[in-house]
C-alpha positions as CSV (number, residue, x, y, z in Angstrom):
1,C,-25.3,-0.2,22.3
2,S,-27.9,3.4,23.0
3,S,-25.3,5.8,23.4
4,D,-22.2,4.0,25.1
5,L,-19.7,2.1,23.4
6,A,-19.9,-2.1,24.4
7,K,-19.2,-4.7,22.4
8,D,-20.7,-5.1,18.7
9,C,-21.0,-1.4,19.0
10,A,-19.8,0.1,15.6
11,V,-18.0,3.5,16.3
12,T,-17.1,6.5,14.4
13,L,-14.0,8.3,15.7
14,S,-12.1,11.6,15.1
15,L,-8.3,10.1,15.8
16,R,-5.7,12.7,16.2
17,L,-2.1,11.2,16.3
18,T,1.1,12.7,17.2
19,D,4.7,10.8,18.0
20,G,6.6,11.4,21.2
21,H,8.3,14.6,20.0
22,G,4.6,16.2,19.0
23,G,5.1,15.9,15.3
24,V,1.1,15.6,13.8
25,L,1.1,12.2,12.3
26,D,-2.9,12.4,11.6
27,D,-4.8,15.3,12.2
28,G,-7.8,13.5,13.0
29,R,-9.8,15.3,10.3
30,R,-10.9,12.1,8.2
31,P,-13.3,10.2,10.3
32,V,-12.6,6.3,11.5
33,A,-15.1,3.6,12.1
34,Y,-14.4,0.3,13.9
35,L,-16.6,-2.5,15.2
36,H,-15.7,-2.2,19.5
37,G,-14.9,-5.9,21.4
38,G,-11.9,-7.0,20.8
39,Y,-11.9,-7.5,17.0
40,D,-8.8,-6.2,16.6
41,N,-9.8,-2.9,14.6
42,L,-7.6,-0.7,16.8
43,F,-5.4,-0.8,19.2
44,P,-6.3,-2.4,22.2
45,K,-5.2,0.1,24.9
46,L,-6.9,2.6,22.7
47,E,-10.0,0.4,22.5
48,A,-9.9,-0.7,26.6
49,A,-9.8,3.6,27.2
50,L,-13.0,4.0,24.6
51,E,-14.9,1.1,26.7
52,G,-18.5,2.8,27.9
53,Q,-17.4,6.0,26.7
54,P,-20.3,8.4,25.5
55,V,-21.0,9.8,22.2
56,G,-18.9,13.2,22.4
57,Q,-16.2,11.9,24.8
58,Q,-12.6,12.5,24.5
59,V,-9.8,10.4,25.6
60,R,-5.8,10.6,25.6
61,V,-4.1,7.3,25.4
62,H,-0.2,7.2,25.2
63,L,1.2,4.1,23.4
64,T,4.8,2.7,24.2
65,V,6.4,1.4,20.8
66,D,4.6,-1.9,22.0
67,D,1.2,-0.6,22.1
68,A,1.6,1.1,18.6
69,F,3.1,-0.4,15.6
70,G,6.1,-2.3,17.2
71,P,9.7,-1.8,17.0
72,R,11.5,-1.5,13.6
73,D,12.3,-4.4,12.1
74,E,15.8,-3.8,9.8
75,S,15.2,-7.6,8.4
76,L,12.2,-5.8,6.4
77,V,14.5,-3.1,4.8
78,R,15.0,-4.7,1.0
79,T,16.8,-3.5,-2.0
80,I,15.8,-5.0,-4.9
81,P,17.7,-4.7,-9.0
82,K,15.1,-2.2,-10.5
83,S,14.8,-4.8,-13.4
84,E,12.8,-6.4,-10.9
85,F,10.4,-3.4,-9.9
86,P,7.2,-3.7,-11.5
87,P,6.3,-1.2,-14.1
88,G,4.2,2.1,-13.1
89,V,5.2,1.4,-9.5
90,K,7.0,4.9,-8.2
91,V,8.4,6.5,-4.8
92,G,5.7,6.0,-2.2
93,G,3.9,3.4,-3.7
94,V,3.5,-0.4,-1.8
95,L,4.4,-3.6,-3.2
96,R,3.1,-6.8,-1.5
97,G,6.0,-9.3,-1.0
98,T,7.2,-12.1,1.1
99,G,9.5,-11.3,4.9
100,D,12.4,-13.8,5.8
101,D,9.9,-15.3,8.0
102,G,7.4,-16.4,5.3
103,A,4.7,-14.0,5.9
104,E,3.1,-11.4,3.3
105,H,4.1,-8.1,4.2
106,D,3.3,-4.1,2.2
107,F,6.7,-3.0,1.2
108,H,6.9,0.8,0.8
109,V,9.0,2.1,-2.2
110,M,11.1,4.2,-0.2
111,K,13.7,5.6,-2.7
112,I,14.8,4.6,-6.1
113,K,18.6,5.4,-6.6
114,G,20.6,4.4,-9.6
115,P,20.2,0.2,-10.6
116,V,18.4,-0.1,-6.9
117,V,15.3,0.3,-5.7
118,H,14.9,0.7,-1.8
119,L,11.9,-0.9,0.3
120,D,10.8,-1.2,3.5
121,G,7.8,-3.4,5.1
122,N,7.9,-1.9,7.9
123,H,4.9,-0.1,9.2
124,P,5.7,4.1,8.7
125,W,5.1,4.6,12.4
126,A,6.9,1.3,14.1
127,G,9.2,2.6,16.3
128,R,7.5,5.1,17.8
129,E,5.5,6.2,20.4
130,L,2.1,7.4,19.8
131,Q,-0.1,10.3,21.4
132,V,-3.6,9.5,20.6
133,T,-6.5,11.7,21.0
134,A,-9.9,9.6,20.1
135,K,-13.5,11.6,20.4
136,V,-16.5,9.5,19.9
137,L,-18.3,10.8,17.2
138,A,-21.3,8.2,16.6
139,V,-22.4,5.0,18.1
140,R,-24.6,2.4,16.5
141,D,-25.5,-1.4,17.0
142,A,-23.3,-3.4,14.1
143,S,-24.9,-5.4,11.8
144,S,-24.7,-9.5,11.9
145,E,-22.7,-8.9,8.9
146,E,-20.3,-6.5,10.3
147,I,-20.0,-8.8,13.5
148,A,-19.5,-11.8,11.3
149,H,-16.8,-9.6,8.8
150,R,-15.2,-8.5,12.2
151,H,-15.2,-4.8,11.0
152,V,-17.3,-1.8,10.1
153,H,-18.8,-1.5,6.7
154,G,-19.5,1.8,4.7
155,D,-18.4,5.4,5.4
156,G,-15.2,5.5,7.5
157,G,-15.4,1.4,7.5
158,H,-14.5,-1.0,5.4
159,H,-15.6,-1.4,1.4
160,H,-16.0,-4.6,-0.3
């Protein structure tokens, strides 16, 4: 990979995300590692902008709702009786469940009101346009294990 991003490079980035109104969603202080080359570890439009970039390069990309986390799906907003709620989970927690489409989703606990728990299976940033500023911090050859697993291991990456 030398110092330029190409397929099968393990890349470490600083990612600053703001919404369409300039509100900061992620300040970019925590580095993010991903496997470059179409492994679905990063938004495709952002990955395309990073292709061939050297260490130290910064790119800015506007992501529409469809380029980012997609539109909100109101069928993923649920309420369940508090009696069915697992002990120890609080507002801000996440529960794994099945959506109307039969697919597994993470449901975020939004509020608990009386005998009812309100859940939302949408990504918290679904329905938002994003401005992404990405700075390439490091590039290295990915290991054969990382390529087989389709993600980067270690600092800023996936831990098994």
